[in-house]
N, C-alpha and C positions, 0 to 999 in steps of 0.2 A: 504494500500500500504506500502511496506517495503522501506528500505533505497535505495536511488538512486544508480544505478549501473554504472552511467556515469564515475565517477572518476576511478573506478577499470578497466572499459573497456578501457579508454584512456591510463592508465598506462600499461595495458597488450599489447595494440597495439604498443605503443612506445618501450616497451621491446622487442617485437617480431621483429620489424624493426631493432632495434639496435643490435640484435643477428644474423641477416640473412646475410650470406656472399655475396649473389648477390646484396642485397640492399646496403651494406657497400661498395662494389666495385664501385657502381654508385656514391656515395656521398663522399667517401674518409674516412669515419670513423664515429663512433657513435655520436661524438659531432655535426655533421651536422643534426642530427635528434632531433627535439625539440618539445616543447609543446605549442608554440604559433607562429603565423605567423609574419614575419617581415613586418612592415609597410614600404611603399616605401620611399626611401631616399629623394625623391623630395619634401616632405612636412616638412623636418627638417630645422633647422637654418643653416646659411651659416658659413663656416669656413673662416680662413684668406685668403685662395686662391680663395674664391668664390664658392667652391665646397659644395654641400649640405651635411649635416651631419644627420644621422639617429638619431631619438630620443631614440632608444633602442640600447644598445651596448652589447659587450661581447657575452654571450651564445645565445643571441637572434638574432645574425647575422647582427647586425648593425655596425656602426662606433663608436669607443670609443675615447673620449678625442680629438675630432676634427681631428683624423688621418684618412687618406684614408685606406680603407680595400678592399683587392681584393675580388671579388665576387667568391663564391664557391657554388657548388650544395648543396641544403638543402631540407629537408622534415619537415614540421611543421603541427601540428594540426590546423585546421581552425575552422569554425563555426560548432556548433553541436546543436541538440535538442533532447529532451527525451519526450516520451508520454506514458501514461498508456496503458498497453496491458495485459489484464487479463480475467479470467473467474471465475466460481464458484470453479474450481479445482486448479487454479494456479494464482500466482501474478507475473506479469512481466512488462517489459518495452520495447518499441520500440525506437531505437536510430537511428538518422540520423547524420552523421558526414562527415566532409570534411578533406582532406589532401591537403596541398598546397605544390607543388613541384616547385623548382626554379633551373635553371641551366644557367650559362654563356656560356655553350658549345653548345647551339642551340637546335633545335627541336628534332633531333634524340636522343640526350643525355637525354632530359627530357622524351621522350617516352620510352626509355630504363629503366629509373628510374621507370616510371609508370608500366611497365610490371613486373619489379621485385617486386614492392609493391603488385600488384594484385596476383602474384604467391604466395607471402607469406601470404597475408591476406584473400583472397577469400576462403570461407569455412574453415577458420582456427579454430583450437580447442585451445582457449586461456583460461587460468585460471583467474577467477575473484573472489576474496574473497567474500563469502556470496551469490554468484550468479552463475548461470550456463549460459553459452553462448549457445543458441539454434542455432543461425545462424548468420553468418557475410558474407555479400554479397557485391561485387563491383557492383555498379549500372551504373555509367557513368563517363566521364571525359570531361573537356574542356581544350584545349591547345591553348595558345595565342601567337601571334608573339612576338619577342623580344621587350622589352620596350626601352626607351631612353638610358638606361645603358647597353643594350645588354643582358638582362636577359630574358630567356624564362620561362613562367609560365604555370603550369598545375594544375588545381583543380580537385581532384578526390572525388567522392561521394560514400559513403558506407552506408549500412543499417544493423543494428544488432538487434537481439531479445534476451532478457535475461529474466530469471526467478529467483526468490529468492530460495535459498536452503532451 
């Protein structure tokens, strides 16, 4: 088996989303598209005013230095896994990955974000150094009612097949 293609696949997905005008229109800019999901603010320490503070700040979408941060739409890479996928004639990997979408603007806004993500990624032709992307497919999504902070969450599931060059 050759080098894991996951890192290159994740970088290519994030780059594709950060360059897509429809996706950017939904989230407000490339800084809203990141590489790790924000953990809920409800499990962080309390600030002076009793408000919960996220343990991750800055680019990870949390609160920094105990200051309240307005919620903004975001897309982050979630959990992923990689498995061997090969035969006598090729060496490849099967990837399952999730994207976590969040929006303070409600159900329709997060569904619009999801539609833009599917439009950009489903059957996309992405460049992965040292590997070829055979297939990238949207499989399903889960959208949840707004949480206590009014943030609507959507988890999207994708499957990809890669082979070594």
